[in-house]
BALOBA-1460 file (C-alpha; in Angstrom, 3 decimals):
// residues 170
<rec num="1" residu="x" x="-6.485" y="47.393" z="6.683"/>
<rec num="2" residu="x" x="-7.804" y="43.805" z="6.838"/>
<rec num="3" residu="x" x="-7.677" y="41.802" z="3.622"/>
<rec num="4" residu="x" x="-10.782" y="39.772" z="4.437"/>
<rec num="5" residu="x" x="-8.862" y="36.491" z="4.390"/>
<rec num="6" residu="x" x="-9.401" y="34.416" z="7.510"/>
<rec num="7" residu="x" x="-6.443" y="32.544" z="8.994"/>
<rec num="8" residu="x" x="-8.747" y="29.545" z="9.458"/>
<rec num="9" residu="x" x="-8.892" y="29.011" z="5.690"/>
<rec num="10" residu="x" x="-6.543" y="26.166" z="4.775"/>
<rec num="11" residu="x" x="-4.430" y="28.104" z="2.264"/>
<rec num="12" residu="x" x="-4.020" y="31.136" z="4.549"/>
<rec num="13" residu="x" x="-3.245" y="28.959" z="7.582"/>
<rec num="14" residu="x" x="-0.499" y="27.099" z="5.704"/>
<rec num="15" residu="x" x="0.909" y="30.365" z="4.329"/>
<rec num="16" residu="x" x="1.029" y="31.961" z="7.783"/>
<rec num="17" residu="x" x="2.286" y="29.046" z="9.864"/>
<rec num="18" residu="x" x="3.874" y="26.683" z="7.328"/>
<rec num="19" residu="x" x="6.336" y="29.093" z="5.741"/>
<rec num="20" residu="x" x="9.947" y="29.179" z="7.028"/>
<rec num="21" residu="x" x="9.979" y="32.975" z="6.838"/>
<rec num="22" residu="x" x="7.018" y="33.036" z="9.254"/>
<rec num="23" residu="x" x="8.581" y="30.634" z="11.748"/>
<rec num="24" residu="x" x="8.189" y="33.159" z="14.590"/>
<rec num="25" residu="x" x="4.407" y="33.051" z="14.131"/>
<rec num="26" residu="x" x="4.505" y="29.252" z="14.337"/>
<rec num="27" residu="x" x="6.748" y="29.362" z="17.425"/>
<rec num="28" residu="x" x="4.315" y="31.772" z="19.101"/>
<rec num="29" residu="x" x="1.357" y="29.532" z="18.298"/>
<rec num="30" residu="x" x="3.129" y="26.389" z="19.539"/>
<rec num="31" residu="x" x="4.253" y="28.040" z="22.776"/>
<rec num="32" residu="x" x="0.743" y="29.381" z="23.435"/>
<rec num="33" residu="x" x="-0.773" y="25.915" z="23.024"/>
<rec num="34" residu="x" x="1.872" y="23.625" z="24.484"/>
<rec num="35" residu="x" x="3.160" y="25.680" z="27.449"/>
<rec num="36" residu="x" x="6.382" y="23.690" z="27.845"/>
<rec num="37" residu="x" x="8.619" y="24.459" z="30.832"/>
<rec num="38" residu="x" x="11.251" y="25.598" z="28.334"/>
<rec num="39" residu="x" x="9.583" y="27.545" z="25.520"/>
<rec num="40" residu="x" x="10.257" y="26.575" z="21.932"/>
<rec num="41" residu="x" x="12.851" y="28.968" z="20.513"/>
<rec num="42" residu="x" x="13.478" y="27.462" z="17.095"/>
<rec num="43" residu="x" x="11.603" y="25.277" z="14.622"/>
<rec num="44" residu="x" x="12.531" y="23.671" z="11.356"/>
<rec num="45" residu="x" x="9.529" y="23.519" z="9.053"/>
<rec num="46" residu="x" x="9.451" y="20.217" z="7.184"/>
<rec num="47" residu="x" x="7.831" y="18.873" z="4.057"/>
<rec num="48" residu="x" x="4.154" y="18.276" z="4.942"/>
<rec num="49" residu="x" x="4.066" y="15.064" z="2.881"/>
<rec num="50" residu="x" x="4.864" y="11.811" z="4.659"/>
<rec num="51" residu="x" x="6.032" y="9.571" z="1.858"/>
<rec num="52" residu="x" x="4.825" y="6.008" z="1.911"/>
<rec num="53" residu="x" x="7.447" y="3.331" z="2.357"/>
<rec num="54" residu="x" x="4.966" y="0.667" z="1.331"/>
<rec num="55" residu="x" x="2.542" y="0.891" z="-1.588"/>
<rec num="56" residu="x" x="-0.496" y="0.033" z="0.530"/>
<rec num="57" residu="x" x="0.249" y="2.547" z="3.295"/>
<rec num="58" residu="x" x="-1.915" y="5.663" z="3.415"/>
<rec num="59" residu="x" x="-0.285" y="8.872" z="2.154"/>
<rec num="60" residu="x" x="-0.336" y="11.623" z="4.772"/>
<rec num="61" residu="x" x="-0.407" y="15.319" z="3.890"/>
<rec num="62" residu="x" x="-0.186" y="17.556" z="6.950"/>
<rec num="63" residu="x" x="-1.024" y="21.260" z="7.154"/>
<rec num="64" residu="x" x="2.189" y="22.138" z="9.025"/>
<rec num="65" residu="x" x="4.924" y="19.707" z="10.063"/>
<rec num="66" residu="x" x="8.027" y="20.753" z="11.969"/>
<rec num="67" residu="x" x="10.678" y="19.813" z="14.519"/>
<rec num="68" residu="x" x="11.624" y="22.028" z="17.403"/>
<rec num="69" residu="x" x="15.086" y="22.624" z="18.862"/>
<rec num="70" residu="x" x="14.459" y="19.892" z="21.474"/>
<rec num="71" residu="x" x="13.825" y="17.335" z="18.723"/>
<rec num="72" residu="x" x="10.061" y="17.032" z="19.137"/>
<rec num="73" residu="x" x="8.054" y="16.335" z="15.981"/>
<rec num="74" residu="x" x="5.003" y="18.572" z="15.673"/>
<rec num="75" residu="x" x="2.009" y="18.665" z="13.388"/>
<rec num="76" residu="x" x="-0.497" y="21.530" z="13.371"/>
<rec num="77" residu="x" x="-3.823" y="21.112" z="11.579"/>
<rec num="78" residu="x" x="-6.593" y="23.655" z="10.980"/>
<rec num="79" residu="x" x="-10.080" y="22.203" z="10.611"/>
<rec num="80" residu="x" x="-13.119" y="24.291" z="9.761"/>
<rec num="81" residu="x" x="-15.494" y="21.366" z="10.332"/>
<rec num="82" residu="x" x="-15.375" y="18.248" z="12.480"/>
<rec num="83" residu="x" x="-15.270" y="15.313" z="10.110"/>
<rec num="84" residu="x" x="-15.980" y="11.685" z="10.938"/>
<rec num="85" residu="x" x="-12.801" y="10.006" z="12.150"/>
<rec num="86" residu="x" x="-11.022" y="13.264" z="13.041"/>
<rec num="87" residu="x" x="-9.699" y="12.048" z="16.402"/>
<rec num="88" residu="x" x="-8.481" y="8.802" z="14.859"/>
<rec num="89" residu="x" x="-6.784" y="10.782" z="12.095"/>
<rec num="90" residu="x" x="-4.978" y="12.985" z="14.630"/>
<rec num="91" residu="x" x="-3.786" y="9.901" z="16.526"/>
<rec num="92" residu="x" x="-2.666" y="8.356" z="13.216"/>
<rec num="93" residu="x" x="-0.691" y="11.494" z="12.325"/>
<rec num="94" residu="x" x="1.072" y="11.564" z="15.703"/>
<rec num="95" residu="x" x="1.819" y="7.833" z="15.608"/>
<rec num="96" residu="x" x="3.143" y="8.106" z="12.047"/>
<rec num="97" residu="x" x="5.496" y="10.937" z="13.002"/>
<rec num="98" residu="x" x="6.710" y="8.849" z="15.929"/>
<rec num="99" residu="x" x="7.216" y="5.637" z="13.937"/>
<rec num="100" residu="x" x="8.956" y="7.378" z="11.024"/>
<rec num="101" residu="x" x="11.846" y="8.585" z="13.225"/>
<rec num="102" residu="x" x="13.842" y="5.397" z="13.704"/>
<rec num="103" residu="x" x="15.762" y="3.241" z="11.288"/>
<rec num="104" residu="x" x="16.527" y="-0.462" z="11.652"/>
<rec num="105" residu="x" x="18.833" y="-1.148" z="14.577"/>
<rec num="106" residu="x" x="18.297" y="2.165" z="16.373"/>
<rec num="107" residu="x" x="17.398" y="2.176" z="20.055"/>
<rec num="108" residu="x" x="13.792" y="3.118" z="20.860"/>
<rec num="109" residu="x" x="15.069" y="5.622" z="23.430"/>
<rec num="110" residu="x" x="16.262" y="7.785" z="20.513"/>
<rec num="111" residu="x" x="12.696" y="8.507" z="19.382"/>
<rec num="112" residu="x" x="11.463" y="11.987" z="20.261"/>
<rec num="113" residu="x" x="7.900" y="12.892" z="21.233"/>
<rec num="114" residu="x" x="5.401" y="13.378" z="18.403"/>
<rec num="115" residu="x" x="2.640" y="15.913" z="18.967"/>
<rec num="116" residu="x" x="-0.442" y="16.525" z="16.831"/>
<rec num="117" residu="x" x="-2.332" y="19.773" z="17.348"/>
<rec num="118" residu="x" x="-5.711" y="20.445" z="15.791"/>
<rec num="119" residu="x" x="-7.247" y="23.907" z="15.802"/>
<rec num="120" residu="x" x="-10.980" y="23.584" z="15.220"/>
<rec num="121" residu="x" x="-13.406" y="26.212" z="14.023"/>
<rec num="122" residu="x" x="-16.278" y="24.089" z="15.306"/>
<rec num="123" residu="x" x="-17.122" y="22.441" z="18.621"/>
<rec num="124" residu="x" x="-15.719" y="18.948" z="19.058"/>
<rec num="125" residu="x" x="-16.802" y="18.373" z="22.662"/>
<rec num="126" residu="x" x="-20.036" y="20.372" z="23.104"/>
<rec num="127" residu="x" x="-20.618" y="18.978" z="26.611"/>
<rec num="128" residu="x" x="-17.733" y="20.979" z="28.134"/>
<rec num="129" residu="x" x="-16.644" y="24.616" z="28.204"/>
<rec num="130" residu="x" x="-13.002" y="23.528" z="28.141"/>
<rec num="131" residu="x" x="-11.511" y="24.649" z="24.827"/>
<rec num="132" residu="x" x="-8.071" y="22.999" z="24.951"/>
<rec num="133" residu="x" x="-7.805" y="19.238" z="25.436"/>
<rec num="134" residu="x" x="-4.528" y="17.339" z="25.776"/>
<rec num="135" residu="x" x="-4.442" y="13.574" z="25.294"/>
<rec num="136" residu="x" x="-1.695" y="11.063" z="26.106"/>
<rec num="137" residu="x" x="-1.498" y="7.323" z="26.757"/>
<rec num="138" residu="x" x="-2.421" y="6.613" z="30.367"/>
<rec num="139" residu="x" x="-3.499" y="3.698" z="32.538"/>
<rec num="140" residu="x" x="-7.264" y="4.070" z="32.871"/>
<rec num="141" residu="x" x="-7.247" y="2.676" z="36.416"/>
<rec num="142" residu="x" x="-4.402" y="4.562" z="38.073"/>
<rec num="143" residu="x" x="-4.027" y="7.532" z="35.743"/>
<rec num="144" residu="x" x="-0.328" y="6.656" z="35.444"/>
<rec num="145" residu="x" x="1.191" y="7.857" z="32.214"/>
<rec num="146" residu="x" x="2.788" y="5.206" z="30.014"/>
<rec num="147" residu="x" x="4.865" y="7.646" z="28.000"/>
<rec num="148" residu="x" x="4.938" y="11.205" z="26.707"/>
<rec num="149" residu="x" x="5.910" y="9.831" z="23.292"/>
<rec num="150" residu="x" x="2.602" y="10.594" z="21.598"/>
<rec num="151" residu="x" x="0.354" y="13.527" z="22.381"/>
<rec num="152" residu="x" x="-2.742" y="14.978" z="20.701"/>
<rec num="153" residu="x" x="-4.089" y="18.471" z="21.413"/>
<rec num="154" residu="x" x="-7.433" y="19.817" z="20.268"/>
<rec num="155" residu="x" x="-8.220" y="23.530" z="20.512"/>
<rec num="156" residu="x" x="-11.822" y="24.560" z="19.876"/>
<rec num="157" residu="x" x="-11.502" y="28.164" z="18.726"/>
<rec num="158" residu="x" x="-15.250" y="28.792" z="18.944"/>
<rec num="159" residu="x" x="-15.069" y="28.426" z="22.740"/>
<rec num="160" residu="x" x="-12.839" y="31.489" z="23.003"/>
<rec num="161" residu="x" x="-14.268" y="34.999" z="22.874"/>
<rec num="162" residu="x" x="-12.165" y="36.227" z="19.968"/>
<rec num="163" residu="x" x="-13.264" y="39.273" z="18.054"/>
<rec num="164" residu="x" x="-11.209" y="41.452" z="15.717"/>
<rec num="165" residu="x" x="-10.663" y="44.154" z="18.340"/>
<rec num="166" residu="x" x="-9.354" y="41.629" z="20.896"/>
<rec num="167" residu="x" x="-7.039" y="40.011" z="18.370"/>
<rec num="168" residu="x" x="-5.647" y="43.331" z="17.140"/>
<rec num="169" residu="x" x="-4.717" y="44.269" z="20.735"/>
<rec num="170" residu="x" x="-2.896" y="40.950" z="21.324"/>
């Protein structure tokens, strides 16, 4: 019997996907979105707060922050509305996770990819039917990728035909 609580509500989303005892749900979500050659098999859910090293730096509070067994840093956000600056915020989150990995003297090659994922309950790109967008740093002329170090995914849930009956059969 449904409880009437939608998983898109911030509290419910964090309870479902941000709790270590529900890590299998998070792994399933990540694998469905990211489609890596080797599926994620294990995640370590981390503190969603990114503590400021400097007083003037912006405090970041993520919905769900984790690392997978391949060392990738992942952030999953649920947004009911598209707010001004959302794409910049997602890039900031991914860049912050990337920058926070290394300590003084460490080689840059030790940094693992940082991936921000935003599930949206509203259309972000109304001019396309594509629901899942994946962004990386590329050369605008050649299309050559600079690095896979930072990646941002947006998933517009409203572009999928999801009703209760379909979800319950999944």
